[in-house]
C-alpha positions in Angstrom: 0.0 0.0 0.0 2.8 2.4 0.8 4.5 1.7 -2.5 1.2 2.3 -4.3 0.8 5.6 -2.5 4.3 6.6 -3.5 3.8 5.8 -7.2 0.5 7.7 -7.2 2.1 10.7 -5.6 4.8 10.7 -8.3 2.2 10.5 -11.0 0.3 13.3 -9.4 3.4 15.5 -9.2 4.1 14.9 -12.9 0.6 15.8 -13.9 0.6 19.0 -11.8 3.9 20.2 -13.4 2.7 19.3 -16.9 -0.7 21.0 -16.2 1.2 24.1 -15.0 3.1 24.2 -18.3 -0.1 23.7 -20.3 -1.9 26.5 -18.4 0.8 29.1 -18.4 2.8 28.4 -21.6 1.1 26.0 -24.1 -2.5 27.4 -23.9 -3.1 30.5 -26.1 -4.0 33.8 -24.5 -7.8 34.5 -24.5 -8.6 37.4 -26.8 -11.0 39.3 -24.6 -9.8 38.7 -21.0 -6.1 38.2 -21.7 -3.8 36.4 -19.3 -6.1 36.6 -16.3 -8.3 34.0 -18.1 -5.6 31.4 -17.2 -7.0 31.3 -13.7 -9.7 29.2 -15.4 -7.3 26.2 -15.5 -7.2 26.2 -11.7 -10.6 27.7 -10.7 -12.7 25.1 -12.5 -10.6 22.0 -11.7 -10.7 23.1 -8.0 -14.5 23.3 -8.1 -14.7 19.9 -9.8 -12.4 18.3 -7.1 -14.3 19.9 -4.3 -17.6 18.5 -5.7 -16.0 15.0 -6.0 -14.8 15.2 -2.4 -18.2 16.3 -1.1 -19.8 13.5 -3.0 -17.3 11.1 -1.3 -18.3 12.6 2.0 -22.0 12.0 1.2 -21.5 8.4 0.3 -19.2 7.8 3.3 -21.8 9.5 5.6 -24.6 7.3 4.3 -22.5 4.2 4.7 -21.7 5.2 8.3 -25.4 5.8 9.2 -26.2 2.3 7.8 -23.3 0.3 9.1 -21.7 2.4 11.9 -18.3 1.5 10.5 -15.5 3.6 11.9 -13.6 3.6 8.6 -16.6 5.1 6.8 -16.8 7.9 9.3 -13.0 8.5 9.0 -13.3 8.8 5.2 -16.2 11.3 5.7 -14.1 13.5 7.9 -11.1 13.4 5.5 -13.0 14.1 2.4 -14.9 17.0 4.0 -11.6 18.6 5.2 -9.9 18.4 1.8 -13.1 19.4 0.0 -13.3 22.6 2.1 -9.7 23.4 1.1 -10.5 23.1 -2.6 -13.8 25.0 -2.2 -11.8 27.8 -0.5 -9.5 27.9 -3.6 -12.6 28.3 -5.7 -13.8 31.2 -3.6 -10.4 32.9 -3.7 -9.6 32.5 -7.4 -13.1 33.5 -8.5 -12.9 37.1 -7.2 -9.3 37.4 -8.5 -10.6 36.5 -11.9 -13.8 38.6 -11.6 -12.1 41.9 -10.6 -10.4 42.7 -13.9 -13.2 41.2 -16.0 -16.4 42.3 -14.2 -14.9 45.3 -12.4 -16.1 44.0 -9.0 -14.7 41.4 -6.6 -18.1 39.8 -5.7 -21.7 39.9 -6.8 -24.5 38.1 -5.0 -25.7 36.1 -8.0 -27.0 32.5 -7.7 -23.8 30.7 -8.5 -21.6 32.7 -6.2 -24.1 32.7 -3.3 -24.8 29.0 -3.4 -21.1 28.2 -3.6 -20.5 30.4 -0.5 -23.4 28.6 1.3 -21.9 25.2 0.4 -18.6 26.3 1.9 -20.3 27.5 5.1 -22.2 24.2 5.5 -19.0 22.1 5.3 -17.1 24.5 7.5 -20.0 24.0 10.0 -19.5 20.3 9.6 -15.8 20.5 10.5 -16.6 22.8 13.5 -19.1 20.2 14.7 -16.5 17.4 14.4 -13.8 19.5 16.1 -15.7 20.9 19.1 -18.3 18.2 19.8 -17.1 15.0 21.4 -20.2 13.0 22.2 -21.3 9.6 20.9 -23.9 11.3 18.7 -21.5 13.6 17.0 -20.7 11.3 14.0 -24.5 10.8 13.4 -25.3 14.5 13.6 -22.3 15.2 11.3 -23.5 12.6 8.8 -27.0 14.1 8.6 -25.4 17.6 8.1 -23.3 16.2 5.3 -26.3 14.8 3.5 -28.0 18.2 3.9 -24.9 20.0 2.5 -24.6 17.7 -0.5 -28.0 18.8 -1.6 -26.4 22.2 -2.4 -23.9 20.7 -4.8 -26.3 20.2 -7.8 -27.8 23.6 -7.1 -24.3 25.1 -7.5 -23.6 23.2 -10.6 -26.9 23.8 -12.4 -27.5 27.4 -11.3 -26.0 28.9 -14.4 -28.1 26.6 -16.6 -31.4 27.6 -15.1 -30.9 31.1 -13.7 -29.7 34.3 -15.3 -26.4 35.0 -13.6 -23.3 37.2 -14.1 -21.2 34.1 -13.9 -20.0 32.9 -17.4 -22.0 30.2 -19.1 -20.5 26.7 -19.5 -17.7 26.7 -22.1 -18.7 23.1 -23.1 -22.3 22.3 -24.0 -25.1 24.6 -25.0 -23.0 25.8 -28.0 -20.0 26.7 -26.0 -16.5 25.6 -27.2 -12.9 25.9 -26.4 -9.8 26.2 -28.5 -8.3 22.7 -28.8 -5.1 23.8 -27.0 -7.2 25.4 -24.2 -9.3 22.2 -23.9 -6.2 20.1 -23.7 -4.7 22.3 -20.9 -8.1 22.3 -19.1 -8.5 18.5 -19.2 -4.9 17.9 -18.0 -5.4 20.2 -15.1 -8.8 18.6 -14.4 -7.0 15.2 -14.1 -4.1 16.6 -12.2 -6.3 18.3 -9.6 -8.5 15.2 -9.3 -5.4 13.1 -8.5 -4.1 15.7 -6.2 -7.3 15.8 -4.2 -7.5 12.0 -4.1 -3.9 11.9 -2.9 -4.4 14.4 -0.1 -7.7 12.8 0.9 -6.0 9.4 1.0 -3.2 10.7 3.2 -5.6 12.5 5.5 -7.7 9.3 5.7 -4.7 7.2 6.8 -3.8 9.8 9.4 -7.4 9.8 10.7 -7.4 6.0 11.0 -4.0 6.1 12.8 -5.3 8.8 15.2 -8.4 6.8 16.1 -6.4 3.6 16.6 -4.1 5.4 19.0 -7.0 6.9 20.9 -8.6 3.5 21.1 -5.4 2.0 22.4 -5.1 4.7 25.0 -8.7 4.1 26.1 -8.0 0.4 26.4 -4.9 1.0 28.5 -6.8 3.4 30.8 -9.6 0.9 31.2 -7.1 -1.9 31.9 -5.3 0.3 34.4 -8.5 1.2 36.1 -9.5 -2.4 36.5 -6.2 -3.3 38.1 -6.5 -0.4 40.5 -10.0 -1.4 41.4 -9.0 -4.9 42.5 -8.5 -5.0 46.4 -5.1 -6.2 47.5 -5.1 -9.4 49.6 -3.7 -8.9 53.1 -0.5 -10.8 53.9 -1.0 -13.3 56.8 2.3 -13.1 58.5 1.1 -14.8 61.7 -0.1 -18.0 60.1 -3.6 -19.3 60.1 -5.8 -18.3 63.0 
């Protein structure tokens, strides 16, 4: 397993470097927006990766509610944490792209607002996991994760069904990309997907190890308490009475 993770990490690093070259050098400059459009190659793959991680969180949460398996809950925590990181990248790169193009950093249209709500829901999920330490916490968190996942399709389809300032899809509904732009986009989409999976995998392994250590400490404490609770037998130095 360790060798597989190492090979996957090397492949991910190669894809990220190649994707960087494609985004900044190989892809042509967009005629209207100029070089700022190159944020597209990171903004959209980050959103895609966040959605995939939130979907993983949803599936793991449902599995935990049904089976109560600790590994499913650990995967839910790991995918939520990494998903929030990528969603944060989306919320940061979006305004950086919007400022020179729209003339404003932020506008409260449907796509941007629902994305912010999605981020807030999963931040709330992490706050619940961090500061609540009861037996019901994983169950409550799983329910919150299912609720949060309902916002993902709303974010994705918002620009299809609502009039927004956010650009329309470049693929589908008549949209198109220059073949070199499409190549750079797909490479970065694959690279960011692998990177998100790699970080989530690493975080999942760390979460499993952390829980195993906590369980071992709890067993040691319980065993120590049992030994301390046993009364010591008095020594009969004077022989039988």
